[in-house]
Phi, psi and omega in degrees: 000315180298323181295318181298314179298321180296320180295318181298315180298320180296316180296317179298319180297317180297318180297318180296318178298319180296318181294315179299320180295320181295314181298313182299319180295318180297317179296317180297319179296317180298317179296321179294319178296317182297315180300315180294319180294319178298322180296320178293312182293336181290350181266004184280160179293318182252152177303133181235130178270134179242125175243133179239123176238113188066241175245014178270134181250129177237125179258145172214148181135212186233130174257141184293317180216168174297324179295320179297318180295318179297318178295323179296316179295321178300316180294319180292325179291347178265001179290129179296133175089349181291156179245302181230140174244120181248138180229021182297334183267011180264130176258127178265126181296148173290154178264121178270123181216107003283161181278112189244128176218135182240147179230129182231144175244124180276168180297338179273003178090358181279155180245152175210157183230153174222162176105217187233160178226143186286328181214159175296324180296320178296320178299317179296318180298315179295320179300318179296329180280000178103002180273080185301133178099354183297324182290342180269357181288151177285152181275142174201148178268169177107007180297133180288161176300136179086006184303310183296316179297323179296319179294319178298320177297317178298321178297318178295319181293328179287340184308311183286347186276154174292322175196162180169185180214153177225118183236132175256128173232099190065235178254023175254123179255121180251117187239129176213156180174184183237124178248143181290317183226167176300332181296316178294321178297319179295321178297320179295317180294323178296318179296320180298333180296345181271010176300146179302156179302142176096349179269132177265139183245131171241113186238141176216104183246124176269125181259116181290318181248105183293347178082005177221154175268110180218118182203166170231126178247124180239121181244137171229136184304322182268344185249347180087200187254129173243125187233126178231137175123202183244130180237158179303138180295341177289343179253303180072174183296311182292319180296326178299311181294318182294324179297330178274357181082021181253155184289333183178186181212151171249178181116174181264103185240132173243154176255152181228151176285347177295152182246157173216085190307325185280348187294308184298320178296319181295319180297318179296321179290333180284337186309309181290346181272337185304321179296347180269354189254146171266321176217157176206134176232126176242130176237129178234130178233125179051043176079006181242132176287115187257335185202136174225120175233149182207156168232143186258164177293145179302142177097350180264163182273121184298317183298317181295312183294320178300321179293319178297319179295314181298321178294320183294316186264350179072033180191176183290154180230136175260119177270132180239154178269136173241126183297137177273109186250356183288144176279152176304131180095346178291141183242161174205163173256122179283119184298324184287330183252340184075006183262148174282136179238151179238142179277123179218120175054034180082013178238153171258111182255135178294138181257107179294160179231080176205155179290137184280126173200166178304315184292310183295320181293319177298315181296316183291326177296322178293322180295320181301322183269005180294121179069007177202066184288164178290127183244156178232158173297136186310128175075010182223176178258015179278126180296132174291141184299335180290347183266353185295328177293323177294319179301318178301316181292319178297323181300316178297320180292316180296320177300317180294317186280339179263358181297316179295147180301132175089351180271112176241162181239142174255119179265117183252133175258134183227145178234173172273188186267359180293139176088188183286139181301313182296319180295322178294321178296313180301318180294321181294323177295315181297321181290320177298318179293325178297320178293317179300317180298319179296325179286324175298318178302329182269014171097007179277128181302132180299328183292346181268358188230140175235127179259124182230137175259133180249355181058227183257017190279346183232064180292151176247357179209171181289138176274006181279346180236156179295323179297317179294317179298322179297323179291328181285333176280099188206167174238130182246156177229122182227140178251105180290163178297000000 
């Protein structure tokens, strides 16, 4: 009996040892297979999960390409002890060709991305570097070497710009944007130079502020001011027009941080000259006045106006002739004066707007000569060139006041008491006739005007002072009943 029991115990022990050995061996084999499989999967572009059951290997995750997956399966099939390798749970990324990724900077300074990213890790790295949106991009294979570095370079290049975009298509980098000044544009271009070798760059940067004062200003009395180019931001488009005494300007105007100290002063000095001009063109290049051309209103003295212009701008002026093509009776509004003008005998005469009567015409004639009376060359009946603008204004007024039937004007010449009485009378007659002749030239009917000399007989101030004598030397316009 004891022998029998001993045999049974022996057999059980042997069986237990055999079972234990089998289990231990199976576990050991499974661990060896898992270790080998993990080593193979650790070489993939994307994280790959490996599950080993017994000696069966199951892969799940993302393969970069079909070639990567095929190579992975080949390596796993060479693992000692493996039985089955399954890859049904593996997703192979699409291949992007060309590989396109875009980076944009908005006017508010924010960044955004579109397109594809080769790995989740690359997306996280770019996001950390400030490329907002990189982690949300879809995955695709096919990124060229240097792709990530190129995007970081593009992000750096966009930094100095107000807004812009950087797009990679394969190894072609397309860069565009808006820079405030040439300095910001240069910084962006310098950053782009750091693109990895092999990348081609196509760049287009618009510079809002060219950093120089360069413009052309064209003025026409009937058309106003047209301004193109860049002017100092301290002046601007509206300030430019206002400094000239004009209501505004049209044209494509940009402002620049560059300065041109003499410009604002020159524009202010030009303001009183503008009513004398028919056209004016100013050209400035790189902060230097390169050309000034002008044409004056008919009836004015070219030498005098050219001198006024040269003094205002601090340089020479070229006066050009512009043909007078308007028909008699044609009207226009002079931009510099805001007054309506009528074409008469090749002159532009201001058209007054008041009811005609003896009182109103006398009063308005006095206003025209207020602070700028008609002057003559000393001792002669020759009109001083400074008075021709007054004559033009008087011509318009006389035309208006003599238009009604029966309204005539008496042009009176007056002198001070210096010199011989008879000589003063003769001079006063000659001066009154000179004014009448100038008005006839401007289209006023001769039959509407009478020139009379009063000599020194009707003083309006004392002849004992130079100031009084200057007041007595005058030309009057009166409309009798």
